[in-house]
N, C-alpha and C positions, 0 to 999 in steps of 0.2 A: 584587543584581547591580550596584547602583549603585557598589560599590567599584571596578569595572572601567570602567564606561561608563554614561552616562545612557540609552543605548539599551537596549531590551528586545526580546526575540523570543520567539515561542511556536510551537506547532504550526501555527498559521494562516499562518506565514511559510514553511511547507514545501509543496512541490508534492505533488499526489496521486500515490501510489505503487502503486495497484492494478495488478496484473499485472507489477510490477517485482520484481527479485531483488537482495538485498544480502547481503554477508558482513561480519560484524563479528568481528574476532579478539579473543579475550579478552572476549567478550560476556557472560560469566557473572557479572561483578561490576563494581563501580565505574562509571567513565565508559563502559565498553563496554556494560554492562547498560543504562544510561540511554539510550545511543544506540540500542540495539536497540528499546527501548520506544517511543521517538519514531517510529522508522521503521515498525515493525509497525503502530502505530496509524494511520499514513497509508496502510495497505493493502499494504505490501510483503511479499514472502516473504523472510524473513530467516534466513540460516544463522548460527547462533551457533557460531563456530569456537573450540573449546577442547580441551584435552588430557583433562581429567577428566570422564568421561561422567556420573557421578552428580551433580556440581556443575552441569554444563551442563543436565541434565534437570531438576534442582531449580529452576534459574533459569527455564527454560521454563515449568514449572508455576506459578511465582510470577508470571511475566509474564501468563500466561493468566488467573490468578486476579484480577490487577489490571485485566484487560480489554485485549484486543488488537484490538478492533473486528473487522473481517473480514480481517485480515492473517494470515500463516502463519509458524510458527516451526519450524525444523529444526536438529538438531545436526550439526555437521561436525567430525570428529576432526581436530585440528591440534596437533602437537607441534613447537613452535618451538625446542626445545633442539637440534635437528639439522636442518640445511638439507635433507638427503635426505628426511626425514620430512615437512617442509613442502612439498616438491615433490610427494611422494606424495599428500598431502592435496589439493593443487590438482588433481592428475590425477584423484583420486577425484571431486571436484566436477564436473569436466568430463564425467564419465560420467552425472551426474545431471541437469544442466541444459543447455539449448541457447542460453542468452543470459545476459548479465551487464551490468546497467545501472541507470539511474534515468530515470524518465519514459519516453521512447520506447524505451528499451532497458535491460534490467534491471541486472545486478549491479555493485556497487562493492566492492572490498576495503577495509574500514576497518582499517588497520594500527594497531590500538590496543594489543594485548597487548604488555606490556613488563616487563622487570625494572626495578625502581625504583632510586633512588639509595642504597639500603641495601647497603653492602658487608659483608664483603669479597667480591670476585668471584673466581671460580675458572676455571682453564683446563679445557677439555673434552678429549675423546680426540683431537681433531684439532689440539690446540695453540692453540685459539681461545678468547678470553675469553667466558664464558657470556653476559654482558650484551650483548656485541657480536653474538653469534650470534642471540640472541632478539630484540633490539631492531632490528637492521638486516639481517644476512645472511639469516636465514630469511624475514623479510618481503620482502626483495628477490627471493628465488627464488620465493616464493609468488606475488608479483605478476607476475613474469616468466613463470611457467608459465600464468597466467591471461590473459596479454595477447592471445593469439589470439582468445579468446572475447570479450574486451573490444572488440577491433578489429572483430570480426564484428558485434557489437551496434551499435557506432558507425556501421557502414555502413548501418544501417536508417534509414528516413525519420524525421525529427523526434527523433532519438536525443539523449540527454543523459547520456553516460557519464562518471562521475567516479571518480577514485582519490584517496583521502584518507589521508595519514599523520598520525597523532597525534604531535605533538612537544612541546616544552617550552621555556620561557624559559631553562632550564638550558643550552641550546645556546650561549648567550653566554658561558659560563664557560670555554670553551676556544678557543684561537687557533692551530690547527695550521698550520705552514708548508707542509706537504705531506701528502697522503694517498696517496702513491705507495708501494706495497709493504705487505704485511700488517702489518709491524711498526708502521706509522704509523696503522692503523685499529684495531689490536688492543692499544691502550695501557691499562694499568692504572696510574692516577696514584698509587695507594697507598690506605692505609686512613685512617680518620678522616672526619669529616663533609665537610670542604671537598674533600678529594681524591676521596672516593667520588662527590661531586656532579659533579666534573670528568669522571670516568670515565663516569658516566651522561650528562653533557652532551655528550660526544663522540658517543654513539649518537644523541642527539636532533638534533645537528647533521647527522649522517648521514641522518636521516629527511628533513630539509629539502632537503639536497643531492640526495638520491635523487629527490625530487619535481621539483626544478628541472631536473635533467638529463633526466628522463623527459619533462617537458613540452617541453623544447627539442627532443628527438628527434621528438616528435609534431608540433610546429609546423613542423619542417623538411620534413615529409612532405605530399605533395598527396593522399595516400590518405585513406580514411575515418578513420584513426587520429588525424588532425589535429582531429577533433571531440571528442576525449577531453579532459576538464578535470582537471588534477591540482592538489591543494592540500595544504599542510601546515598543521595546526591546533594551536594551543596551547589546551587546554580551560579553562585557568584553574588556580589553585592549589587543588587539591581536598582536602577532608577525608576521609581514609580511615583504615583501621586501620594502613596502612603509614606515613602521615604522622604518626600518633600515636606510633608506634615511633621514627620518625625524630627527632621533637622530643625525645622522652625521651632520645635518645642524645647530644644537644647539652649540653655543660657549662652548668650554671646555668639551663637552660631548663626542665627537667622540672617544677619547682614552678609555673611559670606557663604550662605547655603548654596547659592547658585554656582559659585566657584567650586565648592566641595563636591557638589553633585556631578560636575563635569570631570573632576579628577578621580573620585573614588567609585562612583556608581556607574554601572554599565547598562546598556539597553537590554530589556527583557529578552529580546530575541537571542542574545548571546547566552543568556542563562538557559533559554529553551533548548538550544542545540546541545548543551552539556547534559541536560535531562534526557533529551531524545537519544543522545549517544549511549547513555546507560541503558535505555530501553531497546535500542535497535542497532547499536554499534557493531560493525563487522568484526572488530578486534575482539570483542567479548564473545561473539559467536565462535570465533576460531580458537579461543582459549578460555572457556568458561571457568575452569578450575582456578584461574588466576584472579577472578573477579567475584566469586561467590561470597556473599555476605560483606562485601567491602564498602568502604566510604570513598566516594568519588568527588574530587574538587576540580574546578576549572584549571586546565582544559583537559578533560578525559584522563585525569590522573588519579591513581590509587594513592590515597593519603592516610595518615595515621590520625584518628580522632583523639579526643581527650581520654585520659585514663578511665574515667567513669564510663565512657562509651565503649570501652573494651572489656568492662567488668562483666563476666558471665553470670555472677551472682545477681548483680543488679538487673540484668536482662531477664533472668528467671523470675526474680521478684516482681518485676514490672508485668510480666505475662500473668503471673498468679494473681496479682492485685487487680489487673484489668479484668480478668475472668470473674473474680469475685464481685466486682462492680456490676458487670453485665448480668451476673446471676441475681444480684440485688434488684436490678431494674426489671428483670424478667419475673422476679418473685411477685411483684405487684399485680401482674396479670393473673395470678392465682387467687386473688382476693375478690370478694364480692363488691359490687358497687354500693357505696355508702351514702349517696346523696339522699338527704332527707332523714338520715339516721343521726342519733345522738349517742355519744360515748363519754364515759368517765375513765380516766387513767390516773390512778393514785401514784404519787411520786414521779410525776412526768416532767419535772424540771431538769432532770439529768439522767444519764445512763440508759438503762433498758426502757424505763418509762418514757423518756424523751423520744427515743427511736420508735417506740410503739405508737405514741401519739402522732408522730410524723407520718408513719405509714397510713394510719387511719384517716388523718385529715386530708392526705393527698388522694384518698379514694372518695372524698366528698363529704366526710362526716363533720358534724359539729362536735368538737372534742373539748371537754373540760379538763384542764390541767389541775388536778387536785393536789395541792401542796400547802405547806404551812407558811413558807416564806414568800411574801408577795413579790418582793423585788426580784428574787431568783426566778419565780414563776413567770413574771412579766418579761424578764430578760430572755427566758427560754421561748416564750411566745414570739417575741420580736425576732429572735434568731431564726425560728422556723419560718416566719413570714418572709424574711430576707432570702432564705434558701428556697422558698417557693412552696405554697400550700394549695396550689391549684385553686378550686373554688370552694374549698372547705372553710371551716370557721373555727377559731380558737378562743377559749374563754378560761379565766382563772376561777377556781373554786377553792375557797379557804378550807383546808382540812388539816386538823391537828390530831394525829393518831396517838399522841402520848396520853390521851385521856378519852375513854369511850364516850363520855358525856359530850365532849366537843365533836367527836366523830358523828354522833347522832345528830347534833345540831347542824353540822355541815350537810348531812343527807337531807334534813328537813328544809334547809335553805335551798338546796338544789330542787327539791320537789315543788317548791313555790315558784321556781323559775321556768321549769320545763313540764310539758304534758306528755313526755315520752322518754324512755331510756332503752336503747337497743343493746348497748355493750357496756359492761362494767368490768374493768381490769384492775384487780387488787394487786398492785405491784410494790408499793412502798414497803420498805423493811429496814430494820436494824441488821447490820451484817454480822458475820461470825467473828466479831472483834470485841472482846470483853475488856474489863469486867463489867457485868451488868448490875443494874441498881434496882432496889425495891422502891416503888413509888408510894405516894401518900395513902393509897388504898391497900398497901401490903402486897402488891402484885409486881412481878418482875417486868421491868420496862420492855424488854425484847418480846415477851409474850403478849403484852398489851398492844404494842405497835404492830407486831407481825400477825397476831391472831385475833385477840379480843376486839380491838377497835375496828378491824376490817369486818369482823363478824357482825357487829352492831350497825356498821355503816351499810353493809349489804342487807341486813334485816330491815332496816328503816326504808331502804329503797325498793324492797320487794313488791309492795303494792303497785308502784309505778312500772316496775319490770313486768309484773303480771298483766297490768292493763295494756301495755304495749304488746305483750305476747298474745293477747286476745284479738288483735287486729288481723285481718286477712293477710296472708303471705308474710307473716312476721318471722323474724329470725333473731330472737333475743339470746344473748350469751353472757355468762358470768365466768370469768377466768381468774383463778388464783395463781399467782406466780410462786412456784415451789422450788425445790432443789433436791438433787440426789443426796444431799446431806441428811435427808430424812431417814436414810438407811443406817445412820450411825447411832440411832437410839432404838431401844426395844422395850417400851413401857408395857407393863402388864395391865395397867388400869388407868382410867381418867375419871374415876369416881369422885375424887376430892380436888379442892382448889390447889392443894399442895402438889398433887401429881400433875396438874395442868400447868402450873407455874414453877416447875422444878428448875433449879439452877444446878448444873452438874459440877460447878466449881471453876477454878481459875487454871490458866494454862492453855496452850494451843489446842490440844485435842478436846479438853473440857468445853471450851468455847464453841467448838464445832458441834459438840453434842447438844448444847443448850440451843444453839441456832437450829440444829437439825430437828429438835423437838417441835419448834414453831413451824418448820416446813412440813413436818408430818401432820401437824394440826391443819395446815392449809389444805392438804389432800383429803383428810378425813372430813373437813367442813364441806368440801365440794361433794364428796360421795354421799354424805347424809342429806345435804340440800337437794341433790338430784333425786334421791330416793323419795323424799317427801313431795317434791314437785311432780314426780311421775305418778304418785298416788292420786293426783287430781288430773282429770282429762284436760281441763282448761289451762292448767298451769304446766302441763307436761311439754309445752312448746318451748320452754326455756332450756337451753343447753348449758350445762355446767362442766367445766374442765379445769384441771390443775396442770400447769405447764412448767417444765424445767427448761430454762433458757440455754443451758450449757454453762461452761466455766467462763465467766465474763471478766474481762480486764477493765476494772473500774477503780476509782479511788478506794472503794471498800476492799477490793481484792488486794490492792497495794498495802493497805493497813493490815489486812489479814496475813500477807506474806511477811510483813515486818515482825509478826508475832511468832513465826515459824522458826525453830532452831536453824541457824545458818541461813535464814530467809533472805537477808540482804545479799548474801553471796549467790544464792541460786535464783534470786528473783528475775534477773534478765533471761535466764534459760527457761524458767517456768512461764514467764510472760509471753515469750515467743512461741513456745511449744504447747502449752497447756491451755492458756486462756484465748478466747475469741473476743472480738470487739463487741461492744454493747449493741451495735447495730445488727451484727450477726445473731447475737443472742435474742434480740427482740423478735426476730423472724418467727421463731416457734410460738412465741406469745401472740403475735399478730395473726399467725396462721390459725391458732385456736380461736381468736376473737373474730376473724373475718374471712377465713379460708373458704373457698368455694366447695371443697370436698366435704367439709363439715356440714355445709348447708345442704348438700346433696344426700348425705347419709348421716343425719344427726343422731339417730338411734345408736349407731356404731360408736359415736364419740361421747355420748351423754354420760357424765359422771366419771370419765376416764382421766388417767394420768398420762401426759404426753412428754416425750423427750424429742430433741431435734432429729429430723424435721417432721413433725406431725406423726411420730411413731407412737402407737399405743403401747405402753409398757405396764407391767404388773406392779412395779414398785415393791416395797418391802412387804413382808407378811403382815406387819402392823398396819400398813397403809391399806390393806385389803380387809381388815378386820371390822366387820359391821358392828360388832359389840363395842369396840373402842370408839367408833364413830358416834354411836348413840350416846355413850358415856360422855364424850367430849362435848356433844351438843347440850346434854342435860346440865353438865357442870358449868359450862359457859353461860347458859341461861340463868343458873343459880347465882353466879358471880355478878351478872348484870342486875339481877333482882335485888341483891344486897346493896348495889350502888344506886338503886332507885330507877333502874332502866328496864 
């Protein structure tokens, strides 16, 4: 151990752990196994948390054979490949134990289990990188779920509760500018030794930032949780089967790997004592304030991590992004099961439509990606399949909304392929970026795409929607994606084609008004469609809603900001403070299309306008005007009649 430091530590440097409880994730091998061994020999009741039962039980038997003094060993099932399962494991533990600490109060989660720097790494069914999930997100939710018990234990007299994340010096290999948004914590730097090490290093940076932000929140509290000590520990460069494989993968290193292994890498038991010292060291117990939130390297040394690891803003952004991801995953539990259901999402090759289709297919639906460009649609389908679609199905449906005749043809093609349709999401749209053009029929292109073509597409599909609604236990829904921009216009009438296809002119605000007119039409279309369906008992089982997704950060919003006076200057500020991701925006649309609450109380939501998340809003006075809705319906029908539709 002199390679790292002249200092040495042993079991004598650890506090007595009789009556205490510990969890060590990944404790069936390597540094986790060694950590368990040190703790159980000090009298702790240690839960070896691992996915593979046979390996865990074999490790327990080996530990017992080596001697565990009067400590105790238990297996806790823990699958870190899915944050939901990690949460379930923590909840299972809470049913078994009443405390969690070291010394005066039992348990500490040792977040040790991790995927190593051996790529390539893959995306899971939630579109998250497997190494990010295992090394950070699942450990985060595992710890978060156990916090109430940790705090309860910390409230006891003479408590010494500790949370330890096992990290690595690899954290210094990455220098992220921001960790805001899943795309910035879910980075795969690429294949090869150096790039794989960076991907791994990002997760190890996350381990440190998690600890520092957790400690900051504890220190800011005057409650017993302020007694909890959090540490991030680098166990040393360990010699394991994985490091042997890693060395063998480096060009020109394989012939001297054995020599390097003996010089650079240390036995896992030495890494284990450094982790065990962070969890149960006497020195920390005697002077906790000197160690709270710190980064420990061999041997038992407080060290300074990278600049990124010390960045409070990055730590805060990581916490916020991780919480958003977990909210996203939990959101799917609020959706109905869609196995055996068929859905269409227009404009689903990108943005809100893409995310909407992704949510629906993961719930088991057969989803048609309705888009004009085949290559983009197939690319989107392939990307979703790589990210994981569970047992749902994806199909492409050619849909050109620039001409109502083509929209009708697309709907007829769909009706020839399927004998049911449960969900129709009219999402595709031209954004609030002009100038707009008049087409060959004398109609404004944005009105055609955003309203008229969706109107005829829906009308042509209505017989199939009604047929599906007539089945027992049906739950058919039609969702128009609208916008709060509808409040920017105040039409008095929709009796003429000119009023329906009005162009408010050029310039930033005028473009918003023209776009807003089409979004008002989306709401009125839904309101009148619901009124007509409700008039028929058999057709009243169809639920129609208009949904505002929120202010979405997309290519369209970027183009929109470019047209705003001084837009290029204020774009970064607006993007970070005003706009949400297209995935977040899709949640309100998906909630309307498949939310359990809508299924349970459809009359409450039928014909309504929803803003995030699932809130029934009144919309503008014009959006509530039944007279305008009827006029829009009649004039749209007249326009289609003139076109031979």
